Phi, psi and omega in degrees: 000130183283150173265137179265132179247147172231149179266123175249156176278130180299132170271132189247142171261124186255125178231147179272142183284160179290333171292330175296313176295329178281328178294319179306308181309304186286335174290319182298320188290316188294321187294313179307309181294317177297319175294319187294311179304320180293317177301316182293321179290323176296334174291339182284123177296142177085358180263124186258116185243023184297305179295327176286323179292324178289332175294309174306316175296319174293326174292311177301320175297316179300313178303316183290332175285345181293324184299296180294333171300314181294316178291329190281342178299324183295331182271322183299328185286343179263355175285168175296164183305313186290331171293313181291324177301314178304318181293316178296321177295322180291325174300315178294327180288319176299319177291312175306314185291322173304316178294316189286314187299321190270002179279000000 
């Protein structure tokens, strides 16, 4: 008698590695310090920071996006090929969007 085999999709457990937590910690510190420096420079009368402020905001936005991109890679690499390609395209669009919006 033949046995029936069924294919089921493997369940993956996604866990953050220690370096990802450390990266998140240091990125938050870098963003906080950059924002604090911008706020302090804003308090000085006669200092025009419009261009500098937009550059700092775009850098902080790019840094802040590193965390979800790195962590989402863990999920994307276990998905089907077309989902992984879609993820890569979306990451490129996010990077392009951050660059274009903040120019």
